[in-house]
N, C-alpha and C positions, 0 to 999 in steps of 0.2 A: 504494500500500500504506500509506504514511504517512497519507494522507487517510482511508482506511478505518479505520485504528486510532484516529485522532482522533475520527471520527464515532461509532464504537462506544463509545469512552470517554465521550463527552458523553451519549449515550443512557443508559448505565449510571448516570451521575451523576444524570440527570433522574429515573430510577426509584429509585435507591438512597437519595438524600437524603430525599425525602418518606417513604419507608418507615421510615427511622430516626426521623424526626419523629413519624410516626404511632405507631410502637412506643413511643417515650417518652411520648406522650400516654396510650396504653393502660396503661402502667405506673403513671402518675399516677392514672388512674381506678380501676385495680384496688386501689390502696392505700386508697381510700375505701370499698371494699366491706365488707360484714359478714364475720365469720370464715367463714361458710358460703358466701361468694361471691355473696350477693344484695345488691340495692339496695332499701331500703325507703323508703316515703313515706307520709305521713298526709294525708288530705283534711280540709278544713274540714267541720264537722258539717252534714249535709243534713237538712232538716226539711220535712215535708209533712203536710197534713191528710187526704190521700187514703190509698189502700190500698198504694201502691207507689212506688218510684223506678225509672224505666225509662231505659235507654240504648237508644234506638230502633235505631240502626245502630252497633253496637260496633266492627266493623272500620274503618268510615269515621272514627269518632271517633279511633281510635288512629293511623290514617294521617295525620290532620290535626294532632293535638295532640301525639302521641308517636311520630313516624315511626321512631325508633331501635328500637322494639319489633319491627318487622318485619325487622330486619337480623339474619340468621343464625338459629340455633336458640335461641329464648328461651322461658323458662317464666314465665308470669304466675300470681300468687297473690293473691286478694282475700280480705280478712278483714273481716267486717261484724258489728256488734253494735247492738242496740237498747238502750233504757234498761231493758229487762226481761230481756235475754239475747241469745243469738246470733240473727242474722237469717237468713232464707232467701235463697239466691242461686241463680239459674237462668239457663242459656243455652238459647235456643230460636230456631227460625226466626222472623223478624219477622212474617210473615203469621199464624203460629199464635198469637203473643203478642197481636197486635192483635185477633184473633178472640176470644180468651179474655177479655181485659180489657174489650173493648167501650168503653162510655162511662164506665167506672168512674173516679172521680177519682184522679189520680196526679200525680207530678212527673216531668217529662221532663228528663233531664240532657243538655245540648247542648254543653257546653264544659268543658274541664279545662285549667288553666294550669300548666305545669311550671315550678316556681320553688322557691327555698329556703324551708324551713319548711313549714307546712301548705299543701297545694295547693288553690287556690280552685276551686270547682266551680259552674258557672252552671246553674241549673235554671229551668224554666218550667212553670206548671201546665197540665195536660191533662185532658180528660174533663170533661163538664159535668153528669154525673149526681150524685145525692146518695150519700154514703157508705152502704154496706149493712152492717148489723151484726145478726147475725153474717154474715160473708162466707165464701165458699168458700175453703178453704185451698189453697196451691199445691203442697204436698208430694205427690209420686207421680204427677203428671200425665204422660200418655204422650208429650206433645210435647216434653218437656225433652231437649235434647241433652246437657247436663251440669247437675247440680244438687248442692247441698250445704247444710248447716246450719252457719252461722258461717264456713265456708271454702269457696272454689272455686278450683280450679287448672285451667289449660288452656294449650295451646301455640297461638299465633295462626296458625301455618302449617298446622295440621292441618285447619282449616276452609276454607282457601282464601279465595275472594272471596264465599262464601255470606253473605248478609245475616242477621246474628244480632242478637237483642236480649238485653240483660242486665237481669234483673228482681231487685230487692231489696225484700223486704217481710217482714212478720211471718210466722212459720210457720203461725199460725192465720188469716192474712188480714185481721185487724182494721185499721181505719183509724187514722190518727194515728201518725206515724212520725218518729223522730229517729234518724239513723244515724251511727255512728262507723265510718268506712271506712279501711282501710289497704291499701296495695298493695305488692307485692314483685316485682321483676324479677330473674330469674336468667339471665344470658347464658351459654349453654354454649360460645360461640365465644371468649370473652374470654381465657381462659387459654392456649389454643393460639396465638391471634393475638399476644398480648403477648410471646411467645417467638419466634414465627416472623418477625415483622416486623423487630425489631432485628437478628436474626441474618442474615436475607436482605439487609437494607439494608447492613449492614457488609460482607458478602461482595461485593455489587455495587459499593460504593464502592472496596473494595480492588482489584477487577478493573479499575475505571475508572482508578485511579491508576497501575496497572501498564501499561495501554495508553497513557496520556497522558504517561508519563515521557519526557524528552528522549532521543533516541538517543545511544548512546555513540560518540565520535569514532573514525573508522577510520584506520588507518595503513597506507599502501601502501609496500612495500619493493621497490626495483629493484636488481638485481645486473647491472651493465653491464660490458662490455669497455672497456679503456682508450681504444680509438679511438672509442667512443661517448660518452665523457664530454663533449666539446664540444657535441655535438648535444643531450644531455640538459640541459646547463647552459643552452643557448640556449632550450630549451623551458620550463625553470623560471624563466627570467628572471634568472639569476645569471651572474656573470663566469666563475667556474670552480668545479668541485666538488672540486678537489684539496685546498683548504685548509679545507673544512668539517669541523668537529669536531676539528681538530688544534690543538695549543697551540703558542705560540712556541718555537722551538728544535727542534721535531720534524723529522727528515729528510724530504725529499720522497718520495712513494711511488715505488717502482720500477715499470718497465713491466710486470713480471710480476704485479703486484698487481691484483686486481679491486677495483672501487669499490662499496661498499655504501651506498646512499642511502635513508633513510626519509623519506617525504613524508607529513605529517599531513593532517588533514581540510581545512586551509586552503590546501593546495597549496604549502607552503614546506618546503624540505629541513630535516631535523632532525638527521641523523647523517652524519658524514663518512666518508672511506675507511678501511677496515680491511684488514689483510692477508688475502688469500684464497688459495684453492688454485690452482695453475698451471692454465692452460687446456689445455696440451698437454704431452706428455713432453719436447718440445724446450725448454720453459721451465725445466726443472730445472737447478740450478747444476752446471757441469761439474766443479768441484773437490770435490764431495761425497765421492766415493770416495777422492780424494787425502788429504782430511782424516782418513779412517779408516785410512790406511797401505796403501791398495791402489794398483794401477797406474793411472795416469791414463787417462782415456777421452776421446776427442775429443768436443767439444760435440755434442749431439743424438743420441749413440749410447749411451744409458743403458739400453737394453732389449735383451735380457732382463737381469734383475738378476744380480749376481755371486753365485757359490755361497758358502756359509758357509765359515769357516776350517776347514782340514783336508781339504777336498774340492776336486777339480779342480786338482791341482798344476800341470798344464800351463798353467793360467791365470795362474800367478804367474811372473814373469820379471823381466827387467831393466827392465820398464816400457815397452818399445817394442812397438808393435803389430806383428803378423806381416805 
């Protein structure tokens, strides 16, 4: 039983302490969020002479460069502006985007570095055709899963593992593009987690300390007859139990006294003999009634008790038994 309690306590500590540490880290992160609970970042300006900036496989890019986005229910928000006003942002299946853009010149964004300050974005040119002016505009195309002017919001979990492409371009589709992009992440799980982890960790640690605390020492009390005292003294490894707990000058115990011995958890006697109740009626003192002014009774004949004063006059006499 003691081993099981120790094992359970250690397991609770193994779970509870990391939960406390993780909860503290979440509190630190939450204090760096915006008042509305979001985390904002700005990208370095992205420039291309083509018609668009395309993230060919957006879910794969997020899993590789920002895996925390896929933890829990997160909301992503992109804001993009050109030098002339808000840009167009659209999400669509990768195959549909490739079919629509064809060989049109564009920039392919293949890497984003999460760092302090402006986030570096690595782009590569794609498409070998010449820019077309005027070009067909992207607004209202039927293949867009999500589209917006200036702002685009989505939840990564709602699309699963479906390959999606993110397209940023002018609303009129013209070539020559300089983008100012800002991203915002709103983790819906952060507030519940930063409360639940510290509370759960503290509870687990408290239970572990309760299970791991040392057991309280037990005290065993033996009440023995006088003739058993030598046997108990021999079992406990002492010379005699008669002098335990007594001070110098105390009278030795009478044969009619029982001996009370308390043995601690270490097996050593702690308390000596104290007066106890007589073992039998024959152990009662014979002169008890004589001290009360009643007729003496031979030893061992103290039952039944004498009637109270004023009753049983025949019982009062010269003091000789009939």
